[in-house]
C-alpha angles and dihedrals in degrees: 000000000000089000092052091044091052092050092050090051090048090056092046089050091048093057092044093053092045092055093046095045095047094052091041088058096052102044098066087054092048090052092042096230113180103168109119098199097050090041091056091051090047091054092051092048090048090052093049091047090052092050093042095052092100089057096042099054136065115254117229112240110227090222090060117092105220096186090066096037091051101219109071142033126258112240097242087058096050111130096237097044092112095078110103125208094263094058091039088057093050090049092053091049092049089054095049090044090052089052093053093048093050091048091049089048088051094050091048088054090052090054089050092049088050088055091052092052095047092049095047122108119233110252117254112189124169090209098081089175089074093059101032098082092045095049089054087061096050116352093183092067113112112221112199143166112239117232090209093054091248122154162323087234140129116231132180135039109221095020103035124195130185109213115206128186119237089252087071088076091063095057125104116257092254092053092046090052092052094049092050090046088055092053094045091052087057090054092051092054094046091235094161092064091044090052092051091051091049093049092053090045091051090050091056089052097037092132095065116071092194089066091052091047090053092048090050093050091047089058091046091051089049094052091047089052093052090045089056091048094049091052089047093052099041103029089216105122098154098043088048093052091050090049092052089052090049092049092050091094090062089075097054093106095043095094094063098039119113090233100034098157090070089067104029107122106188082212099170094053094042090053092047089051089052094047093046097047103151119160117243123207121244092235091054092045092049091047092049095051092044089053092045091050091052095047093045091050088053093051093047092050091053092047092049094049093045096047108024127183117246122227126214116270115273118254121246092252094050092048092049093051092051095046098062092141098048126071124178112210120207123214126218111269119257115217133226112181132207093247136038096238121113098221096090118111108220119238118254126216109246098174131005137181120221114238121236118257101222123234092238093051093049093048090049092043094234113170136159142090134315113205114210135183128202145141122256107216127212092260092058098257126123122229140174091039112179138162116260094174122012134204108185130351095243096038090051090054093046091052092050092047092050097045093051087063093055120110123210140190095242122242119259137213117195090347094307125111112247134175113265129194113232134198106205126191118207113193123205115196134168110236099197091087093046092253119155128192120233121214112249 
């Protein structure tokens, strides 16, 4: 049951995240937000919100009848209830298998990147003015030309290397300085380590395209932020744009790499962002994000209400503590034996468990009697319990579940224990009006 419940919740969460992510992708375009730093924060906040949806929403209790309460869905009517345990197990193994494959793919990419760095040739440039400012920032960084025409890119955390394609050597001094400034800014922000964490995170959530879309936009926003900082520091917008176009060939192999997101440049969107760099006022930016937050909150609320997550059933102790005003009273069992003889000693109840009075029945003030039928076996257990006259679907189930836990002194015929058919009345009565149920 827990496996099925978890898979149903996963599917509900999948739909919730898809709705929030799709709307979250469109809103910044509608509000025409072109502010790299705030957009990066927005993408991270959207990712956290999608992952935190299970913690930010109420979970539907399976004992609660949402059709009567009017704001949730009863568990038997959940849209994904048709999956049985076998297919649930297969789905779980597919998810885990995909994670292992993605992680293996990622580790293979790291090995390939390591081969690129070891085969690269250290950069030797007569124009020391290009490197002087950068080396003042971090003199331990290795700057090398890739033999595979990969880059520009910064790889490594403790031992950092800037990989440059051979086309870098043909650039003017101002363009070279801008490209190196871009990579050193990545080093100052520890973006390599952040990229590694994001890749592993994406591998764990490989099954959801919305998560990968968010991670891709986070990397794009990070690159746009670095681009804007480079232009601000160097004041060389046109040489930097020309350098990006020249370096575009360095990404030709990225699509087939095991870890392509490390080298994906989003070049076209980055250049458009640099060309369309219009300042935006703080008041308009604040208004836009407040409006986006309100709209996203509304979409998330609709998704949560339409596809709710289901909690595990409450325990008997928890239900009893929350139902202080409701008391089900149980009548003495009336017996119908297998035979017509009068020599059968009727079973006696030795131990019984009180059934739960469901939240929906209490709110709807449903009360009455559930008539059950079962067979008390010679070991004192009762089997074959079924409803002869019902009261409410959930109350009927609660009554059956409770009666199956009863223990009897078995009926006897001529001193020998024999199976006896019982008709049991389980009375549910609300105690807040001082009503009590009499056994029939």
